[in-house]
N, C-alpha and C positions, 0 to 999 in steps of 0.2 A: 670861218667859212657856213653859211648856214645848210641846213638839210633839206633842201628841198623837195625830199621824199615826205615829206612829213605836210607838203603847206596846204591838206587839205585841212586839217587838224585846227581845233582853235580849246583854248582855255579859256572860261570866261569866269573865274574866283580866281583873282591874284589880290596879294597885299603888297605894297610899296612901306617906305619908310615915314611916309605921311600918317601913319597910323602905328602898326605893331612890327611891319616889317624889318625886313634886314637891309633891304638894297631901294636904292633911289627909285624914283618915275623912270626913269631914264637908260638905270641899268636895269631896271626888271624889263624894259624894253628888249632890251640888247639880249638876257638872257633868253626869252621868249621869241624872241628870231634866230635867232642861233638853236632853240631848238626845233626850229622848221615849223613855227603855227605860222598859218596864215592870218590871225586875229588874237587878239589878248586883251581880255577884262579887267581894269582896275577897278578893283571894288574896294577900297579902304572902308576900316572901320567909322562910323560917324563923322567922316571929312571930305571933302570934295579935293581937298587942297594941290591932291598932288597930281590933277588930269592936268593942268595947262604942261606941267614940265612932259608926264605921258604924251601927251598928244604931238609935241615938236619931236621929240625922241621916235615915236611909233613912224614918222615920215622918215626920219634918218635910215629907217630900219628896214625899211618894204612891209610893213606891220598894219594890218587895222587894229585900230585901239576901238577897244566896246568900255565908253566909258560908265560908269555906275557908282554904287554907295552900300557899304552893308549898314544897318544900321541896326542896331540892340534895344529889342524891346521886353518888358517882362509880363506875361502873362500866365495867368493861373501858375502864378509862383515858379515860375518858370521864364528864363532867360530865353528867347527866341530871336532869330537873324530873318531878318526880310532885306532881298539886296533890289535896288531898285538902277534899272537900266536903263539907258539916254533922258537924264534928265534935262530939260528944256530952261528951266527958271534957276540955275545958278546962285544968281544973290538971291534970291529967299531962302534956297535950299541948305546954300553956307551960313546965313542967317540964322533960320531954325539950329543947324547941328551945332551951334559955336555953343548954345544952351548943355548939350549933350557933350560937349569938351569939358567946360569948365566945371561940369560934375565929378568926370573921370580923375580930375585935380583933389576934390573934396574928397569921394573915396577912397583915393589910396593915399593922403594924408594919416586916414581912421585904421588901415590895415596896416601900415608904416608903424602907430602906435599900437598897434596888436602885436605884432613880431617883434615888438621893442621889448615888452611885456613879457614876451617869450626868449628873453635872451639874445635878441637878434641887435647887432651895431649898424644901423643902416639910415644913414642922413639923407634927408628929403635931397642936397644938392648932390648926392650919388645919384642920384636916381635919373633927376633931370637931365641930368649928363646922358645915362643911358639912352634916354629918350627924343634928345636932339630938341628939334621943332614941335615935335607931335605931342599929343595928350599921352599922362601913362596909363601902360596899361597891366592889365596883371602876364602878358609872355613880357613886358621888360621887367620887371619885377623878377620873374624866372629868373632871365639874364643874369641879373644884378647877383642875383642869391649863388647861382652858378657861379659865377668870376670870383665870388668872397667865399668860393669852396664849403658855403652849408648846406648846399645840398649836391649829390655827383652827376642829376641829370636833369632837365629842365623840366621831362615827366614829375619827378620825384617832385618838385617844388609845388605842380598842384595836388599832386594824390596825397601830401602831407600836412602843406599849410592853405595853399590860394583857392582849393574848390569849394563848393557848399559842402558847410558840417565839417568843414576845416577850423582849426582855431583862428586862424589869422584872415579866416575870412570873413568880406563883407559885402552884402547884396550891392547891386546897382541898383541908380533910381534915374527910372529911364522914362519914354514916353510908353504910351500905351502902345498894344497892338494896331488900334484905333486911329489912336494919333498918328503914327507912322505912314499908315496905310494913305489917310488924309492928306497928310504931303506929301508926299510921292505921290498922290492923283493930281495935288494941288501944281506940284511940276511937271508935270506929263508927265514921270518916271510910270519903269514899267514894273509894278512889283510882283517879285519872288520870291519863294519861302526856303531861304538857306537851308542844305544837308538839314530836313526835318527828321530825321533818323527815328526813334520811337515814337516821337510825343506826335509825328505829323499829321497822323489819319484825321484826326481830331480837328487839331489847329486848322488844318486846310479850309475844314468845313467851317471854322468859324471867319477863314478871312474872305473865301468867295466871295460871299455877301458885300465886302468891303472895298471889293474891287480886286481880288490876286487875280494876276494875270497868268503866271506859272510855278513851275514846281523843278528846284534843283535835282532831279533826279540821279545824276554820277557827281560823286565824291569821293571821296578816303572812305569815310567812315560810312557805307552805304555796301555792304553785301549784297551778292549777287538777285537776294531773297527781294530786300528793300528797293534796289534796282527796277525788276521787274513789278513791285507792287505801284511803286509813286510812278512808273510810264504808262501803268495800264489808268490808274488814278486820273493822271495828267490826259489821257484821253478819252476818259468821259468824260472830262466838263472841258473840254476843249481847252488843253491850258498847256503853255511852251513848256515845253522839254526844253532845260540846260542845264551845263554842268561845268568840273574845272575842279583845280587839282587843289585851292584855298592854300594857295604857295605863298608861303611867310621867308624863308631864304634858311632856315635851323631847324634842330634835331623833331622838333616839337612839331613842328609842321610839315612833316613830307617832304624831307630835303630833295630825294631823287626825282619829284616836279619840276617843272610842268609834263615834261618828255612824257613821263609813263602815263599821266592821267589825262593826254588831250581825247578830245572825243571829237565827231565828226563834225566840217564844218555846216552840211546840209541843216545842223539846229539851228544857226546866225539866222539866216534867209528869212524863213517866219517871223524872227524878233525885229528886222530891222523893217519888216513888212507894214508888221504894225504901230512902227515910229511913222510909215508913210500916212499912212491910214490914217 
């Protein structure tokens, strides 16, 4: 039974197994509805394949779907994530994202080669079984390492092997920030910088002339000081304010959410107004 007391709350950043989440888009919508949310954003990494299933499920569970995508880009030798909400040309976006999906397979083969040189016995087929129909990411590999008992926690996989400067890490070949922003503008999506964290202020300055429309102010990685800072920056530049749990469904990605990091529903209407305009 849904928790109707929270029906004014929303979560604009969630992932399904169309990328590296645990749950299917349908199950994700059920979880969000049972959490009492009024709206949920599906923002899978570099893919929009899960959106049709999520839309159908949202209708069943009396939930408003906020369609989106999270694109990873490299800028200043740093991986930056840009959310795009309400894309209107799904065919063009899907075609562009296919290239990023292919790159994920190439990168993962290189990471597996590095792990093999470190003494790990992991076959490509094992990883593909872990990923299902989605393109492989580091979180998929971390889950496999945990299953094979090479590590004790998912976080350990990243801190020991899969983060930058670790022995198995391979940097991604991605779009530039400008290319990603141009793509999102071309499909009439609203570009929002995701969890800007420590690097955000300078990156926001770079993205503003490229059409940045919002800042993910509320995120599990943001403490009170960062939330306040980005809230002020958003107001200063008249940018949309968004937020969410970054829910993936396992311990590495804030398993207690989306219930505990839902934000006020009043943040959604300004976003929808931009779509109408």
